[in-house]
N, C-alpha and C positions, 0 to 999 in steps of 0.2 A: 633594572631587571629586565634579563635579554629574553626573546619571544619564546625559547625552548623552556627557560625557567617559567614564563609565565604559564605555557602550556602544561608543564608538570604540575604546577599549582593547582591549576583547573582540574585537571585529572585526579588529583589527590582528594580535591573538595568534594568532584562528582563519586567517588570510591567513598568517602565517609558519607556523604548523602545516602546513596544505595547500602551501605551498611546500618545507617539510623533508621531507614524505613524496614528493612529487613528484621531489625531487633523490635521496632514498634509495629510490627504488622499486625498482631492482635489488637492493639489498643487502638489504632486508627481504624480499624474495621470496627470495633466495638462501640464507635462513638458516631458511626453511621459516615464514614466517610470511604467506604469499600471503593468506589468511583475513583476516589481522589488517590487513592493508595496505589491502584493499578495503571492510573493515566500518569504518574507523578514517577513510579519504577521506570515505566517502557519510556518515557522521555530522557530519565538519566542514562537509561541501558544504551539507546540509541547514541546520543551525546557523547558517551564514552568511545562507541565503534568510531563515530566521525571524526572526531578530534584525534585520535590515533591514526586515522587513515589519512587524514589531510596534512598532516606532518611528515607523513613518507613519502610525498607524491611531490612533483615540480609539475604534473600536469595541467595545463591551465583549464580545461575542460573539466576536470575532475574538481579540481579548488573551488570554481566557479558555481558548480551544483551544489556541492558540499555547501559554502557561503549561503545561496539560496534557501536551501533546507532548513538551514540552523536559523536564519532571520524569520522563516514561516513558523519555526518551533518558537521562538521568541513570540512572535505575533499570538500563537495559540495560547502560551503563558501567561499573557497578559490579560487574554479573554477571559481565562479561567477566574482569575481574582476581579475583573471588572463586570462579569455578569454572571449572575447566581445559576442562571439557566443553562449556560454553556458546559459546565460540565459532565450533564446528562446528554446533551447533545451530541458532544462528543463520544463520551463513553458507550452509548447504545447504538450510535449510527452504525458501528462494526458489524453489528446484525444484519442490518437492513444492506449494509456495502455487500456484504458475504453472498446473501440472497441474490440481490440485484445482479452482481458480476456471474454467478453461476447460471441464472437466465441467460445472460448476453453469452455464456460459453455454449450454452445448448444451442442459443440460436445461430452460434458460427459453426459448429458441429453439424446441424442441418444444412447449413451454405455448403459445408464441404463435400456432405455427402451426396449433395444434388451437381454439385461440380465433379466429382468422380464419375458419378451414374453417366452422365452428359460425354464425359470422355471415353467410357466405355463404351455407349451406343455409337457414339463416333467412329473408333476402332472398329466395331463389329462391322458397322455399315460401310466402311471402307474395304474392308477384308472381304465383306459380302460381294461387292462391287468387282473386286479383283478376281474373285473366284468365278465370276460370269464371264469374264474377258479371257481366263487362262483354262486351258486342259490340263489338270493336276497329272495325268497320267504320262503325258508326253513332255508338260514344259514345268514339270515339279520343282527344278532349280530356280527356275525364272520365277516361279510362284513365291518362293521362300525368299528370293533377293527381293523382291517388290514389297514383299510383307514386312520385311524386316525394314524398309525404308520407311513405310508408313507407321511402322511402330515408332522409331527413330524421329520424324517428323512430329508426330503426336506428344511423345516424351518430352521433347526440345520445347516446345509449346507449353507443356505442362510446367516446365520447370518455372516460369515466369508468374505462376498462379502463387497468391499468397495464402499459402495453407500451414497449419501448423499440425494437423492430426495426421495427417497420410502415412507416414511413416516409411516404410522401404515398398512405395508402392509401385516401383518399376519393376520389382521382381514379384509382387503379390498380384498386379495388373489391377485396374481400377475398378473393376465390378466385385472383386475381394476385398478391394481396400475399404469399398463405401459398405459392404456388407460386414467387415471387422469395426468399422467405425461405430456403424448403427447399433452390433449386437454387444460389442465390448466399451469402447469409450462413452456411446451418448448414453447407453444403462447405468454406466458407473456415476456419470453427471447427474442422471435424473434421479438417483438414488440419493446423491448428495444434497439435491436441491429438496427431496421429500424430509431430508433429516432437517434441512435448515429451516423447512416452513414450519415444522412441530415445533424446534426451537424458536423461530420467530414468534410464536404463538405463545410460548411460556414466558417469553420476555414482557411481550403484550400485557399478558395477565399480571406478571410481577412488578412493572412498573405501574400499570393502572391501579393496582392495590398498594401501591408504596403512597403512603401521604405527604412525605417529603415532596415526590416529584409532582404527584397528581395536584397539590395547592398550588404550584407554579404555574404547571403548563395549564389547567381546568379541563383535565381530558372528559369527555361527554361518556366514551366507550371505548374499549378496549381497541377497537378499530380505528380510534382517533388518535392513540398513542403514537405512532411513527410518524404521521403527518405532523402533528404539533413539534415533534422532536427535529425535522428538519431544519439546518440553521440556513432561514431564509430572510431577505430582506424585510423590514418592518413592514407591514403593510403590503407586501409583494408577495406572489406566487413564484419568485425568481429566487435562486440560491445567492448567498453572499458569495461574492469572489475575494480572493486574495486582497485586491487592492480596496474593497469594500472594510473589509477587517482590518487592514494596516492602517485605514483613515480612523476606524473606530476607536485603536488605541494609541493613535499618536504619531505612527510610525511611516505615514505616507511619503515623507522626504528619503527614509531608508528604502522603503520598497520601490519607489522611481529609480533611485541609484541601483540599487541590486539586480533589478527586473531589466534594466538597461545595459548594465554590463554582463549580465548573465546570460540573456536571451541573442545577444550579439555572438554570445561564442558557441552556445548549447543549439540554436538553429544553425540551420545549412545555409549561410548568408555568403556574400562576397568577403565580408569582414573575416568570418571564421576559416574562408577558405584560405586567405592570404595573410593570415595572422599566423606567427611562429605559436605553437602549441607549449613550448616552455615557457614559463612564468620569467619576467624580469625582476630584478629586484625590486623594483617601487611596487610594483605588482603583487609579490609574495608579502613584502610589507603590509600593504593595502588589506590583501585578503586575511594576513595574520592578527592584524589590529581589529578587524572586524569580529574575526569568530570569535576573539578573545572577549571583545566587549558583549557579544552577544550571549555567548554563553553565561559571562558572570551576569548579565542581567535576568537570564533564563533562572540561575541559581538563587537568586536573590527574589524572583517571583514563586518559583518554586516552596520556598521557605515559608514565603507569606499565607502561599494556598494551602501549604501543610499544617501551618504555626505549629513548626517543628520543636521550635523553642520551649514551647508550652508543652507540648506532648512528652517531650523528653524529662520532664518532672514525674513522669510515672515512673514506678520501680515495679517492675515484671518479677514477682517473686512465685516459683513454682515448689511448693511445700511438699516434703515427704509425709507418709502417714505417720510419722512419729511426732512430727513436726504440727500435723493436724491435731493428736491427742493431746499434746501439750497445751497447744491453742486454748482446745475445749476444757482442758483441767483447769 
């Protein structure tokens, strides 16, 4: 079987799994596996996109990045079957991650406001110093010429600032830019943070009152929920790394291989700088073989995780009113 045929077969299998999930959604949820349903559906959806994209490119960077992502997905899939608690750690972490990322964005926004204010103060100071040296009534042309030089110099320096919220700051000016960020962008993020805080509290309560989860983690209060849901090393306050997770599921050799290959390409090293970005046939064969192997294993793990063979034995029948009357009779 050629690689194209293998990829096509995998794609068809993923499509079939996705359709099975959609068909059995109500059954899966009714058996207390809502988290498993959404995790599995998102994994399958992501794999479908990644397989499609990786077959369309010969770009070295893209292929190794995809390979690395798929290996990490396999690690996750194995952990879902190996550790009963991992489903909840993975699924509910999204709420905390969204909250923490929004907090970081607000912190970043505050930094950019201060940077803009500093440039505004500097521009005003240099403009004031210029005005003290030049008579505007008699040397207006010289004043505007020198002022344009000041503005150009400051703008050139600000071009090197790592900012993402400034927009069209050169036309708006630094003072108005800081005002726009603070009154428009920051307020939007603060509103989002408030909504996420409310959602986080709702999730805390829901999880705390869910006996399936509470019995596994031994929550003592709602404030205890997200602390115990964090994926930390046993007996430690440190989070598990991908290497830790790979070792847990017996994929340390794959981890070492893929991370060595991908890191040398993904990072700006002398190797990546002087290596041709187009894959050689041997490289393509290696990546395609591993992608196929990993995705095949992910599919196997997900079937075990969802117990789809057993679930497909359920027959979902939608009864009409006439059917219900006949059954009652």
